[in-house]
C-alpha positions in Angstrom: 0.0 0.0 0.0 1.3 3.5 -0.9 1.9 5.7 2.2 -0.1 8.5 0.6 -3.2 6.4 0.4 -3.2 5.3 4.1 -6.1 6.2 6.3 -5.3 8.3 9.4 -5.6 5.2 11.5 -3.3 3.2 9.3 -0.8 6.0 9.2 -0.9 6.2 13.1 -0.4 2.5 13.4 2.5 2.5 10.9 4.1 5.5 12.6 4.0 3.7 15.9 5.6 0.6 14.3 8.4 2.6 12.8 9.0 4.5 16.1 9.2 1.2 17.9 11.6 -0.3 15.3 13.9 2.8 15.2 13.8 4.0 18.8 13.0 0.8 20.7 10.0 0.6 23.1 11.4 3.0 25.7 12.4 5.6 23.2 9.0 5.3 21.4 7.1 5.8 24.7 9.3 8.8 25.6 8.7 10.4 22.2 5.0 9.8 22.4 4.9 11.4 25.9 6.5 14.5 24.5 4.1 14.8 21.6 0.8 14.0 23.4 -1.7 16.8 22.5 -4.2 16.0 25.2 -7.9 16.4 24.7 -10.7 18.7 25.5 -10.9 22.5 25.2 -8.7 24.1 27.9 -10.1 27.6 27.2 -13.7 26.6 27.7 -12.9 24.4 30.7 -10.8 27.2 32.3 -13.8 29.5 32.3 -15.8 26.8 34.0 -13.2 26.4 36.8 -12.3 30.0 37.3 -15.4 31.9 36.3 -14.8 35.5 35.5 -13.2 37.1 38.6 -12.1 40.7 38.5 -8.6 41.8 39.6 -9.7 43.0 43.1 -11.3 39.5 43.8 -8.1 37.8 42.6 -5.9 40.0 44.8 -8.1 39.3 47.8 -8.0 35.6 47.2 -4.2 35.7 46.9 -3.8 37.7 50.1 -6.1 35.3 51.9 -4.3 32.3 50.7 -0.7 33.6 51.2 -1.0 36.2 54.0 2.5 35.9 55.4 4.3 35.9 52.1 2.6 39.1 50.9 2.6 40.9 54.2 -1.2 40.6 54.7 
């Protein structure tokens, strides 16, 4: 099969095979760990976690959480 006609899944499998052959199992895993893109939408999820605080609220939260380090 020509590499240019591979499906994305076939290409992924072939790529992992080549990585394993050329780098060994440990090298392949290390490489894949570096290139993992993750999942989800961080921007949308961040707004769910943080809401939309203003700068005054953030400053108060920091001073409450770290009173000795900031002289609070």
